[in-house]
C-alpha positions, 0 to 999 in steps of 0.5 A: 446487541450487534457485534462489529460485523453487524450480526447478532451477538458478540462472540467469536462463534457467531455465524457471519452472514453474507450481508454482515460480511458485506457491511463490515467490508463497506464500513472498513472502506468508509473509514471504519476498522480495517478487516479481512473477510475469510470465506471457506469455498468448499469442503465441510466449511463451505459457505462459512465466513470469518471476520478478522479485524486488524486490531485483533478481534475475530468474529465468526467461525469456520466450525473447527479450531484448526480452520479458524487458526488457518483463517486468522493466519491468512487474514493477517497476510492479506491485511499486511499485503493488501492483496487477496489470497487463498490457501488450502487448510486441513479439516477433520473431514478433508481439505478446505480452500480458504479465500481472504480479502482485506478491506480498508479505507483507500489510502489518501495521497496528499500532493502538497503543491499544485504545480507541473508535477502535481497534475500528472501525479494526481492523475496517476494517483486516481488510476491507482485507486488512491484518494487524491488530495491536492493542496496549494496556497495559490488561488490560480493553481488550487482549481478543480479544472486542472485536476481529475474530477475524482481529486479533492483540491484545497487551498491551504496555508503552507505554514500549516497545510494539514489544518483541515485534514491530517494524514493518517498512518495509511496515507501518502504525502508528497511534497512538490511545492514551488519553493524549498522553504515551503517543502521544508515547512511542510516536512517539518510539520509532518515528521513531527506527527504521530503516527507518521504517514505510510509514505513521505516524499520530497522533491529536491536535489541532493543539496536541497535535501541535505540542507533540509535534513541538517536544519531539522536535525538541529531543530531536534527531529530524531534521525530515525524519523528523517530516515523514513522520508523518501528524498530525493523522491522517486525511483531512478528511471532518468526522469526529466519531464513532469510526467516522467517524474510523476511516474517515478514517484508513483512507482515508489509509492506503489512499492511502499504500499505493497511492502516491497523494495523498489528494484530494477526491471523485471526483465533483469530480475527474472532473467527468463532468457538466461534461465532458459539457456541454463535449463537447456545446458543442464538437459544437454549435459546428460545427453552428451555423456550418454553419447560418449558412453555409447561411443566407448 
C-alpha cells in the first residue's frame, strides 16, 4: 500500500524521497489535496522531508519530535500565505534550517462578462498565474481570439453561468457583464454557494450596488454573505479606462489572495525619507549635547 505522498507505507515515520515529494506537489497542483513540503537544508536532518497536508495529515519525519513540530508550524504558515518560507529550528545536535513550499491548484479567475474590462483583466490574470475562465452569453464576444491563449473562454447562460464548472473556495469571481440585471443574476447565484469563493467582486456604481444588495437582502441572503462581496470592485486608484479598471481589480484580487488589506502606496507606508531624517536627528542630538558639554 502507498500513502498519500506515493511512498511505501502509511505512517508519519515513513521516509519521504525527493520523488515522492515531487509527486505530492504535482498532484496538489493538478487539483489534489493542498500540501506543504518541508525540507531540512542542513544539520543532522539534512535531506529529510516532511509533507503536511492542509487537511492535517502528516507524512514523513525529520528525525526528532521538536523538528517535526517546527516543520508543521512552518507548513501551516506557507499553506496560509502561499509564499515559500524558511526558519531555523533547534535540534539535539545543533540548529537545522527548514525550508517550506506550499503546493495547490492554481486559483481560477472567473471573469463573468467578456466586454472591454474582461480583455485586459484576463491578460493580467494569466500574468498573475491564475487559471483564467472567461464566461459570456454572446457568441461574438465569447471567442478565443479576443483573449490570451492560456485563457479558457466559455459561452454560458447568465441565469446559470456556473453550470459547467463551479468556483471553489480558492477561486476568484469577477462580475463585469454588460448589464446590471446579469450581474445581479450571477451574484444571486454565487452568494448562495457553500463554500463561497475566495473573492467575489462586482463592477457598478454605488447606486447599482445598493440596489443589488437591497434586493438580495429582501430575498433572504444573509448580510454576512453579502459582506464578503467586493463592490464596487477594485482599489481606489482613480481608474477610468478599461485597462486602468483591470489593474485596480487585479490589485485587489492579489491583496485578498495574499491575505493583506489593500492600502496606499508603499512610499507612504514605508516613509523611507521621513525615517532617514528622524534617524539623522536622533544621531545629531547626542553630538550636539557633547558639544555643549565641551563648551561648558
